matplotlib code that plots the C-alpha trace (Angstrom):
import matplotlib.pyplot as plt

x = [0.0, 1.3, 2.6, 0.7, 2.8, 2.1, 2.3, 2.1, 1.5, 1.6, 4.6, 3.5, 3.4, 1.0, 1.9, 5.6, 5.0, 2.3, 4.6, 7.4, 5.3, 4.3, 7.8, 9.0, 6.3, 7.9, 5.6, 7.3, 6.7, 6.9, 7.0, 7.3, 8.7, 6.8, 8.5, 10.4, 12.6, 13.8, 10.9, 11.2, 15.0, 14.5, 12.0, 14.2, 17.0, 14.6, 13.9, 11.3, 11.6, 11.2, 9.0, 8.7, 4.9, 1.6, 1.0, 4.2, 3.3, -0.1, 1.3, 3.8, 1.4, -1.5, -2.7, -2.0, -2.5, -3.1, -2.7, -3.0, -4.8, -7.7, -10.2, -8.8, -5.4, -6.8, -8.7, -5.6, -3.5, -6.0, -7.3, -4.6, -1.9, 0.3, -2.1, -3.0, -5.7, -3.2, -1.3, -4.2, -4.7, -7.6, -7.7, -5.8, -7.1, -6.8, -7.1, -7.8, -6.6, -7.2, -10.1, -11.9, -15.2, -17.7, -19.3, -15.9, -15.1, -18.3, -17.8, -14.2, -15.2, -17.7, -15.1, -12.5, -15.0, -15.4, -11.7, -11.8, -10.2, -11.6, -11.6, -11.9, -12.1, -10.0, -9.8, -7.6, -8.2, -5.6, -2.4, 1.1, 2.3, 0.0, 1.0, 4.6, 3.6, 1.5, -1.7, -3.9, -7.7, -8.9, -12.4, -13.2, -15.8, -16.2, -17.5, -16.6, -14.2, -12.2, -12.0, -10.8, -8.1, -6.6, -7.0, -3.8, -1.8, -3.7, -3.0, 0.7, 0.1, -3.3, -4.5, -8.2, -9.9, -13.6, -15.7, -18.3, -20.2, -20.2, -17.7, -18.0, -19.5, -16.1, -15.4, -18.9, -18.3, -14.8, -16.3, -18.9, -16.2, -14.1, -17.2, -17.5, -13.8, -13.2, -16.4, -15.0, -11.7, -13.3, -15.3, -12.1, -10.4, -13.2, -13.6, -9.9, -10.3, -13.3, -11.3, -8.4, -10.8, -12.6, -9.4, -10.1, -6.9, -6.7, -4.9, -7.9, -10.1, -8.2, -8.1, -11.8, -13.2, -11.1, -12.9, -16.5, -18.9, -17.0, -14.0, -13.3, -10.5, -9.8, -9.5, -5.9, -4.5, -5.9, -5.0, -1.4, -1.1, -3.0, -0.8, 2.6, 2.7, 3.2, 1.3, 2.5, -0.9, -2.9, -0.9, -3.8, -3.7, -6.3, -6.2, -7.2, -9.8, -11.5, -11.4, -13.0, -15.9, -16.4, -16.7, -19.2, -21.3, -21.4, -22.3, -25.1, -26.4, -26.5, -28.6, -30.8, -29.8, -29.6, -27.1, -27.3, -23.8, -21.7, -21.9, -20.5, -17.8, -16.8, -16.7, -14.5, -12.0, -12.0, -11.2, -8.5, -6.9, -6.8, -5.3, -2.7, -2.1, -3.4, -0.4, -0.9, -2.4, -6.0, -5.1, -3.5, -7.0, -6.9, -4.5, -7.1, -9.8, -7.6, -6.7, -10.4, -11.1, -8.2, -6.5, -2.7, -1.2, 0.8, 1.4, 3.6, 3.2]
y = [0.0, 3.4, 5.5, 8.8, 11.9, 14.3, 18.1, 20.1, 23.8, 25.4, 24.4, 26.0, 24.4, 21.7, 21.4, 20.9, 17.9, 16.4, 16.8, 15.2, 12.1, 11.9, 11.9, 9.5, 7.1, 6.9, 9.2, 11.4, 14.9, 18.4, 21.5, 25.2, 28.1, 30.9, 33.3, 30.8, 28.4, 26.3, 23.8, 23.4, 22.8, 20.3, 18.4, 18.5, 17.0, 14.1, 13.6, 16.2, 18.3, 22.0, 23.6, 27.3, 27.7, 26.1, 25.6, 23.6, 21.6, 20.7, 19.6, 17.3, 15.9, 13.5, 14.8, 18.3, 19.1, 22.7, 23.7, 27.5, 29.9, 31.4, 30.7, 33.7, 32.1, 28.8, 30.5, 32.4, 29.2, 27.5, 30.2, 32.9, 33.5, 30.5, 28.7, 25.1, 25.5, 26.9, 23.6, 21.3, 18.0, 15.6, 13.4, 15.9, 15.9, 18.9, 18.2, 21.3, 20.8, 24.4, 25.4, 27.2, 28.9, 26.1, 28.3, 29.1, 25.3, 24.4, 27.2, 26.1, 22.5, 23.4, 25.4, 22.7, 19.9, 21.7, 21.1, 17.4, 18.2, 17.0, 19.0, 17.3, 19.3, 17.7, 19.9, 18.8, 18.3, 18.2, 20.3, 20.6, 18.1, 15.4, 16.4, 15.7, 12.4, 11.5, 11.4, 14.0, 13.6, 14.4, 15.0, 14.5, 16.0, 14.4, 11.3, 7.8, 7.2, 10.4, 9.7, 6.1, 7.4, 9.9, 8.0, 6.0, 9.2, 10.9, 7.9, 8.7, 11.6, 10.8, 8.5, 8.8, 9.6, 10.4, 10.6, 13.3, 13.5, 15.5, 18.2, 21.1, 19.1, 18.5, 22.2, 22.8, 20.2, 21.5, 25.0, 23.5, 21.4, 24.6, 26.4, 23.7, 23.6, 27.4, 28.0, 25.6, 27.4, 30.7, 29.4, 28.0, 31.4, 33.2, 30.6, 30.9, 34.7, 34.3, 32.1, 34.7, 37.5, 35.7, 34.3, 30.7, 28.7, 28.1, 24.8, 23.6, 24.8, 22.4, 19.6, 19.6, 20.5, 17.8, 15.2, 16.0, 17.3, 20.6, 18.7, 19.2, 18.7, 22.5, 22.5, 21.3, 23.2, 26.6, 25.9, 25.0, 28.7, 30.0, 28.1, 27.6, 30.3, 27.6, 26.7, 23.3, 21.6, 24.0, 25.9, 27.5, 31.2, 33.7, 35.1, 31.7, 31.2, 34.5, 33.8, 30.4, 31.7, 34.5, 31.8, 29.9, 33.0, 33.7, 30.1, 30.2, 33.3, 31.7, 28.9, 31.4, 29.8, 31.6, 31.0, 32.6, 31.6, 32.3, 36.1, 36.5, 34.0, 36.0, 39.1, 37.3, 36.2, 39.7, 41.4, 38.8, 39.1, 42.9, 42.7, 39.9, 39.7, 37.5, 35.2, 34.5, 31.1, 30.6, 29.9, 33.3, 34.9, 34.4, 37.4, 39.5, 38.4, 39.3, 42.7, 43.6, 42.7, 44.8, 41.7, 41.5, 38.4, 36.7, 33.3, 31.1, 33.1]
z = [0.0, -1.0, 1.9, 2.3, 1.8, 4.6, 4.7, 7.9, 8.4, 11.8, 13.9, 17.2, 20.6, 19.5, 15.8, 16.2, 18.5, 16.2, 13.1, 15.1, 15.8, 12.1, 10.8, 13.4, 12.4, 9.0, 6.9, 4.3, 5.7, 4.2, 6.4, 5.8, 7.8, 9.5, 11.9, 14.0, 12.0, 15.0, 15.0, 11.2, 11.4, 14.2, 12.1, 9.0, 11.1, 11.7, 8.0, 7.0, 3.9, 3.7, 1.0, 0.2, -0.1, 0.7, -3.0, -3.3, -0.3, -1.7, -5.0, -3.2, -0.5, -0.3, 3.1, 4.5, 8.2, 9.3, 13.0, 13.4, 15.7, 13.7, 10.9, 9.1, 9.0, 7.8, 5.0, 3.9, 3.9, 1.7, -0.6, -0.5, -3.1, -3.3, -1.0, -0.9, -3.4, -5.9, -5.8, -5.2, -7.1, -7.3, -4.1, -1.9, 1.7, 4.1, 7.8, 9.9, 13.5, 14.4, 16.6, 13.8, 13.1, 12.0, 9.3, 7.8, 7.8, 6.0, 3.4, 2.7, 2.4, -0.3, -2.2, -2.0, -3.0, -6.4, -7.0, -5.9, -2.5, 0.8, 4.0, 7.4, 10.6, 13.3, 16.4, 19.3, 23.0, 25.7, 26.0, 24.5, 27.2, 25.8, 22.3, 23.1, 24.6, 21.5, 23.6, 22.1, 21.7, 18.2, 17.0, 13.3, 11.1, 7.6, 5.8, 6.9, 3.9, 4.6, 8.3, 7.7, 5.4, 7.8, 11.1, 10.8, 10.5, 13.3, 15.6, 15.4, 17.7, 19.3, 22.0, 21.2, 17.9, 17.8, 14.6, 15.4, 12.2, 8.9, 8.1, 10.6, 13.4, 15.1, 15.2, 16.7, 19.4, 20.1, 20.9, 23.2, 24.9, 25.4, 26.8, 29.5, 30.3, 30.2, 32.3, 34.9, 34.9, 35.4, 38.3, 40.0, 39.5, 41.2, 43.9, 44.8, 44.9, 47.2, 49.5, 49.6, 50.3, 53.1, 54.8, 53.8, 53.2, 49.4, 49.9, 51.8, 48.9, 46.6, 49.1, 49.9, 46.4, 44.7, 46.8, 45.9, 43.3, 43.0, 41.4, 37.7, 35.2, 35.6, 39.4, 39.7, 36.8, 38.0, 41.6, 40.5, 39.4, 42.5, 45.0, 43.2, 40.5, 37.8, 34.7, 33.6, 33.4, 31.3, 28.7, 26.8, 26.1, 27.1, 23.6, 22.1, 24.8, 24.1, 20.3, 20.8, 22.8, 20.3, 17.6, 19.7, 20.3, 16.6, 15.8, 18.4, 16.8, 13.4, 14.8, 16.7, 20.0, 23.3, 26.2, 29.6, 30.7, 27.6, 27.7, 31.2, 30.3, 27.2, 29.4, 32.0, 29.4, 27.8, 31.1, 32.0, 28.6, 29.0, 32.5, 32.2, 28.4, 25.6, 25.7, 29.4, 30.2, 31.3, 35.0, 35.2, 34.9, 38.7, 38.9, 37.2, 39.7, 42.6, 41.0, 40.6, 44.2, 45.5, 47.0, 47.1, 45.5, 48.3, 46.7, 48.8, 51.9]

ax = plt.figure().add_subplot(projection="3d")
ax.plot(x, y, z, "-o")
ax.set_aspect("equal")
plt.show()
């Protein structure tokens, strides 16, 4: 059976690890540079090949993965000058691992299908730590044939692969998933601030809440920042978090759906991003909560 030729665009915290697993699993891999060449050079040292444009990558690949921050970037990579569409060939598959706007995903899929190209949305769950370990969770939106073709490649960097439904459905589910997780993180940040303001030991907050119904996957990562000033367990930026919830709000509007909890979460993320910076990680929103309550940070005291 012919070995699939893989292209990968977006060698950030997640992408560089994913691409590394792909090339180490024996797939021919093409990569291209952005601002930082060090991940590309490391991958080339392991056997990857550098190309000069997305169009060149498309013409030399059977499957191209994209892992960038926004739908606008995805659209430019696909339809821009020297984009993937410019070098596309019949049977090419594009796998979008970004957390993208579902409406944009569906629109791009229609455009690509007219050229014999298949788009699958494949957003990721978990963090750069699991990406390095090859243990990401991946949601897939596309038809069964397309999903079956790309799954062996995805399993080189994923522990769990879930076929959600038709194209666009995985991006929708990813946004809903992030609503749940980011909402929980916001609650933990505010709860830790409440404890600080009322003189309740924050370590006891973690100890007790982790043993009951208040526990969540966000409790320990946020409390790691609260108690230790470290963010090793949840390296997801506030800028990306705010963007994802904006995409969700716009998607809900398109479906004429109402949500009572989403608007305050969007406001929480916007304020935190303004206060501590868009590149700060989600647990650092705690610092914003403390600031707005006039409570001095005395971590470790």
